[in-house]
N, C-alpha and C positions, 0 to 999 in steps of 0.2 A: 122407263122414261124417253121421252128424247130430253134432247140438251134444250128444246125453249119450253119444254113444262120445267126442268130444274129450274131455269133461268126466271120463269117467270114465278114458281114457286119462291125464289129465294129474294127477290124483287132486284134484279140485275141484268144486266144486259149481253150478251154472249159476246159480241165484239166491242163496246165500252166498260165493261165493269160495270164499276159500283158509280155511282153519279156523285163529287163532292161533297153535297148534302148527304146524302144517302148514309155516306161512309164515314162523315162529321155523328150522323147520328146515328148509329152502330156503337160510335166511338163510342160518346157519353153513357151509350144502354150496358156495353159489355164488355166497357174499360179497355184497355191494352191487351193486344193477343202476346203474352207473355205466359212462361208458368214459374209458378210461384212455389217457394223452394220450399225442400219437405219440414218436417215439426224435424228439432234436431233436441236431443237432451241436451241437458245444464253439465258444463266440467263436471261437477264432484259427483253425478251420476254414472259419466265414463269414467271416473277415476277408481269409482267403487268397483265398477264391472270390472274394472281391469285387474286390478288385486283379490277379485273373487270369482277367478275363472276356476274349474275345475282340477287344474295340476297345480293353482295356487293355494287351494283350498288345500290339498293332499298338504301339499307343504307346512300350511301353516298350523294344520293337524299336527305337523308330524311334531314340530316348533311347540304347539304347545305340549306335546307328550316329553319335548327332553325335561321342559321347565318344572314339568309335576313329578318326573325320576329327577329331580334334581334336589324340588323340594322336598320327597322322601327319603334319599339319601344325599347327604350334605357334603360328605366323603367323594361322590363321585364328579368334582367340577365338569368333568369332558359333556356330560349331560348340558351344562348349563353355557359352555362354550358351544355345543353343537345348536340350540338352540336357538343363540346368540343369529349364529351367522345363518339359520335357516331363517328364521326375521329377516334379516339385515340383505338377504337373497332374496327374496321372496319380493319386501320392499321395491329395492331398486331396479326388479326385472318387469315389478308390474309401473313404475312409472317410466322405464324407458318406455316400456308399450305405450302408455297414454302419449310420452311426446313423441309416436312415432305417427301412431294415429292421427294426435292434433297436427304435425305437418301435416299429413296425407287433409285433413277437410281444408288445410287452409289454404292448400294448392287448391283446391275444386269451390272454395268462395272468392 
């Protein structure tokens, strides 16, 4: 196609561009020429995803196993302590990861 054919197809002029009336009509028909924001997940879904990553699930499982071992043998208090420490560390790591992700999202908006 030649330049003139493209201009005719799109109701414009190569030298002058769109007329003011045509630009206003297209603005009303098509809206502003801007990108729509991508869909985002709610904060609680993002938090849940940070708490349930692959390695986090392994550590949560280890904490549960420690609590089960303590439940079987109450004399081994070390299992209770280890389970508590694992659970706290996984929770705090997930919170820190969520905070960093939220800060990165805030910068992008």
